Biotite code that builds the C-alpha atoms (Angstrom):
import biotite.structure as struc

atoms = struc.array([
    struc.Atom([-30.950, -6.983, -10.568], chain_id="A", res_id=1, res_name="MET", atom_name="CA", element="C"),
    struc.Atom([-31.965, -6.187, -7.044], chain_id="A", res_id=2, res_name="ARG", atom_name="CA", element="C"),
    struc.Atom([-31.673, -2.593, -5.931], chain_id="A", res_id=3, res_name="GLU", atom_name="CA", element="C"),
    struc.Atom([-29.315, -1.513, -3.144], chain_id="A", res_id=4, res_name="GLY", atom_name="CA", element="C"),
    struc.Atom([-27.008, -4.574, -3.002], chain_id="A", res_id=5, res_name="ILE", atom_name="CA", element="C"),
    struc.Atom([-24.527, -3.731, -5.747], chain_id="A", res_id=6, res_name="HIS", atom_name="CA", element="C"),
    struc.Atom([-21.505, -1.451, -5.224], chain_id="A", res_id=7, res_name="PRO", atom_name="CA", element="C"),
    struc.Atom([-21.129, 1.831, -7.102], chain_id="A", res_id=8, res_name="LYS", atom_name="CA", element="C"),
    struc.Atom([-19.336, 1.403, -10.440], chain_id="A", res_id=9, res_name="TYR", atom_name="CA", element="C"),
    struc.Atom([-17.163, 4.514, -10.863], chain_id="A", res_id=10, res_name="ASN", atom_name="CA", element="C"),
    struc.Atom([-14.363, 5.655, -13.161], chain_id="A", res_id=11, res_name="GLU", atom_name="CA", element="C"),
    struc.Atom([-11.053, 4.525, -11.628], chain_id="A", res_id=12, res_name="THR", atom_name="CA", element="C"),
    struc.Atom([-7.440, 5.521, -12.126], chain_id="A", res_id=13, res_name="THR", atom_name="CA", element="C"),
    struc.Atom([-4.844, 2.735, -11.948], chain_id="A", res_id=14, res_name="ILE", atom_name="CA", element="C"),
    struc.Atom([-1.343, 4.080, -11.260], chain_id="A", res_id=15, res_name="THR", atom_name="CA", element="C"),
    struc.Atom([1.804, 1.963, -11.606], chain_id="A", res_id=16, res_name="CYS", atom_name="CA", element="C"),
    struc.Atom([5.117, 2.553, -9.873], chain_id="A", res_id=17, res_name="GLY", atom_name="CA", element="C"),
    struc.Atom([6.711, 3.230, -13.273], chain_id="A", res_id=18, res_name="CYS", atom_name="CA", element="C"),
    struc.Atom([4.349, 6.157, -13.850], chain_id="A", res_id=19, res_name="GLY", atom_name="CA", element="C"),
    struc.Atom([1.925, 4.465, -16.224], chain_id="A", res_id=20, res_name="ASN", atom_name="CA", element="C"),
    struc.Atom([-1.678, 5.637, -15.687], chain_id="A", res_id=21, res_name="VAL", atom_name="CA", element="C"),
    struc.Atom([-4.730, 3.733, -16.948], chain_id="A", res_id=22, res_name="VAL", atom_name="CA", element="C"),
    struc.Atom([-8.330, 4.906, -16.644], chain_id="A", res_id=23, res_name="LYS", atom_name="CA", element="C"),
    struc.Atom([-11.026, 2.243, -16.369], chain_id="A", res_id=24, res_name="THR", atom_name="CA", element="C"),
    struc.Atom([-14.151, 1.484, -14.349], chain_id="A", res_id=25, res_name="LYS", atom_name="CA", element="C"),
    struc.Atom([-14.231, -0.386, -11.061], chain_id="A", res_id=26, res_name="SER", atom_name="CA", element="C"),
    struc.Atom([-15.914, -0.491, -7.659], chain_id="A", res_id=27, res_name="ALA", atom_name="CA", element="C"),
    struc.Atom([-12.616, 0.705, -6.119], chain_id="A", res_id=28, res_name="VAL", atom_name="CA", element="C"),
    struc.Atom([-11.768, 4.418, -6.436], chain_id="A", res_id=29, res_name="ASN", atom_name="CA", element="C"),
    struc.Atom([-7.984, 4.495, -6.984], chain_id="A", res_id=30, res_name="ASP", atom_name="CA", element="C"),
    struc.Atom([-5.625, 1.559, -7.444], chain_id="A", res_id=31, res_name="ILE", atom_name="CA", element="C"),
    struc.Atom([-1.815, 1.722, -7.030], chain_id="A", res_id=32, res_name="HIS", atom_name="CA", element="C"),
    struc.Atom([0.331, -1.140, -8.338], chain_id="A", res_id=33, res_name="THR", atom_name="CA", element="C"),
    struc.Atom([4.060, -1.818, -8.277], chain_id="A", res_id=34, res_name="THR", atom_name="CA", element="C"),
    struc.Atom([4.328, -3.418, -11.722], chain_id="A", res_id=35, res_name="ILE", atom_name="CA", element="C"),
    struc.Atom([2.135, -3.303, -14.829], chain_id="A", res_id=36, res_name="CYS", atom_name="CA", element="C"),
    struc.Atom([2.108, -4.554, -18.415], chain_id="A", res_id=37, res_name="SER", atom_name="CA", element="C"),
    struc.Atom([4.115, -1.499, -19.530], chain_id="A", res_id=38, res_name="ALA", atom_name="CA", element="C"),
    struc.Atom([7.053, -2.357, -17.254], chain_id="A", res_id=39, res_name="CYS", atom_name="CA", element="C"),
    struc.Atom([6.700, -6.125, -16.655], chain_id="A", res_id=40, res_name="HIS", atom_name="CA", element="C"),
    struc.Atom([9.638, -8.099, -18.128], chain_id="A", res_id=41, res_name="PRO", atom_name="CA", element="C"),
    struc.Atom([7.335, -10.703, -19.703], chain_id="A", res_id=42, res_name="PHE", atom_name="CA", element="C"),
    struc.Atom([5.650, -8.078, -21.879], chain_id="A", res_id=43, res_name="TYR", atom_name="CA", element="C"),
    struc.Atom([8.608, -5.754, -22.515], chain_id="A", res_id=44, res_name="THR", atom_name="CA", element="C"),
    struc.Atom([11.326, -8.348, -23.105], chain_id="A", res_id=45, res_name="GLY", atom_name="CA", element="C"),
    struc.Atom([13.680, -6.398, -20.830], chain_id="A", res_id=46, res_name="LYS", atom_name="CA", element="C"),
    struc.Atom([14.891, -7.670, -17.504], chain_id="A", res_id=47, res_name="GLN", atom_name="CA", element="C"),
    struc.Atom([14.052, -5.371, -14.607], chain_id="A", res_id=48, res_name="LYS", atom_name="CA", element="C"),
    struc.Atom([15.026, -6.025, -11.030], chain_id="A", res_id=49, res_name="PHE", atom_name="CA", element="C"),
    struc.Atom([12.170, -5.519, -8.606], chain_id="A", res_id=50, res_name="VAL", atom_name="CA", element="C"),
    struc.Atom([13.073, -4.218, -5.147], chain_id="A", res_id=51, res_name="ASP", atom_name="CA", element="C"),
    struc.Atom([14.755, -7.227, -3.486], chain_id="A", res_id=52, res_name="THR", atom_name="CA", element="C"),
    struc.Atom([17.389, -5.361, -1.491], chain_id="A", res_id=53, res_name="ALA", atom_name="CA", element="C"),
    struc.Atom([18.528, -7.231, 1.572], chain_id="A", res_id=54, res_name="GLY", atom_name="CA", element="C"),
    struc.Atom([17.215, -10.691, 0.706], chain_id="A", res_id=55, res_name="ARG", atom_name="CA", element="C"),
    struc.Atom([20.626, -12.096, -0.202], chain_id="A", res_id=56, res_name="ILE", atom_name="CA", element="C"),
    struc.Atom([22.259, -10.552, 2.867], chain_id="A", res_id=57, res_name="GLU", atom_name="CA", element="C"),
    struc.Atom([19.482, -11.933, 5.074], chain_id="A", res_id=58, res_name="LYS", atom_name="CA", element="C"),
    struc.Atom([19.986, -15.395, 3.563], chain_id="A", res_id=59, res_name="PHE", atom_name="CA", element="C"),
    struc.Atom([23.759, -15.233, 4.107], chain_id="A", res_id=60, res_name="LYS", atom_name="CA", element="C"),
    struc.Atom([23.344, -14.146, 7.751], chain_id="A", res_id=61, res_name="ARG", atom_name="CA", element="C"),
    struc.Atom([20.803, -16.893, 8.363], chain_id="A", res_id=62, res_name="LYS", atom_name="CA", element="C"),
    struc.Atom([22.971, -19.709, 6.987], chain_id="A", res_id=63, res_name="TYR", atom_name="CA", element="C"),
    struc.Atom([26.394, -18.351, 7.929], chain_id="A", res_id=64, res_name="GLN", atom_name="CA", element="C"),
    struc.Atom([26.424, -20.385, 11.142], chain_id="A", res_id=65, res_name="LYS", atom_name="CA", element="C"),
    struc.Atom([26.294, -23.613, 9.090], chain_id="A", res_id=66, res_name="PHE", atom_name="CA", element="C"),
    struc.Atom([29.195, -22.610, 6.865], chain_id="A", res_id=67, res_name="SER", atom_name="CA", element="C"),
    struc.Atom([31.398, -21.784, 9.899], chain_id="A", res_id=68, res_name="ASP", atom_name="CA", element="C"),
    struc.Atom([31.383, -25.400, 11.102], chain_id="A", res_id=69, res_name="LYS", atom_name="CA", element="C"),
])
């Protein structure tokens, strides 16, 4: 490998929004995620609602003018 062109490969901490912490190695120092394998519904079998507040209300406001006719 050529010298001086590769990024530093350091120990990294990956932190999820649920509080799960994983230590690994990466070129990035710290990584923050919103969902991980410990809290993802596909892996846990439990349904969890991700922050979608306001999307339904926004949709209703957007298409309310068509329903008024």
